C-alpha positions in Angstrom: 0.0 0.0 0.0 1.2 3.5 -0.8 2.2 5.9 2.0 -0.3 8.7 2.7 2.2 11.3 1.4 2.3 9.5 -2.0 -1.4 9.0 -2.1 -2.2 12.6 -1.4 0.3 13.7 -4.0 -1.2 11.4 -6.6 -4.7 12.7 -5.7 -3.5 16.3 -6.2 -2.1 15.4 -9.6 -5.3 13.8 -10.6 -7.2 16.9 -9.5 -4.9 19.1 -11.5 -5.3 17.0 -14.7 -9.1 16.9 -14.3 -9.3 20.7 -13.9 -7.2 21.2 -17.0 -9.6 19.0 -18.9 -12.6 21.1 -18.0 -14.2 23.1 -20.9 -13.4 26.8 -21.0 -15.9 29.1 -19.4 -16.7 31.0 -16.2 -18.3 28.1 -14.5 -15.4 25.7 -15.2 -12.9 28.4 -14.0 -14.7 29.0 -10.7 -15.3 25.3 -10.0 -11.8 24.4 -11.2 -10.2 26.9 -8.9 -12.2 25.6 -6.0 -11.2 22.0 -6.8 -7.5 23.0 -7.1 -7.5 24.7 -3.7 -9.3 21.9 -1.8 -7.8 19.0 -3.7 -4.2 20.1 -3.0 -4.7 21.4 0.5 -5.1 17.9 2.0 -1.6 16.9 0.9 -0.1 20.2 1.9 -1.6 20.0 5.4 -0.5 16.3 5.8 3.1 17.2 4.9 2.9 20.1 7.5 1.7 17.5 10.1 4.7 15.3 9.3 7.0 18.2 10.2 5.3 18.7 13.6 7.7 19.2 16.5 5.6 17.2 19.0 2.9 14.5 19.2 0.4 17.2 20.2 1.3 19.4 17.3 1.1 16.4 14.9 -2.4 15.5 16.2 -3.5 19.2 15.8 -2.2 19.3 12.2 -4.0 16.0 11.4 -7.2 17.8 12.6 -6.4 20.5 9.9 -6.1 17.7 7.3 -9.4 16.2 8.3 -11.1 19.6 8.3 -9.7 20.5 4.8 -10.8 17.2 3.5 -14.4 17.7 4.6 -14.9 21.5 4.2 -15.1 23.1 0.8 -13.7 26.6 0.7 
């Protein structure tokens, strides 16, 4: 099984490819920008959690990962 870091990176790359495949237009641009922000934030937040200085900080950062996974911006 792939590590979480690898999986979140692959997910972000799939999101980027998908957004680039959307047809041109205002709706696609707005939705595409939203997908890019939320689809890439999970991996970025997880990598920040990996750099945590303590167990408590790591757990706190994982909470950020969970929140960004569930909450559209």
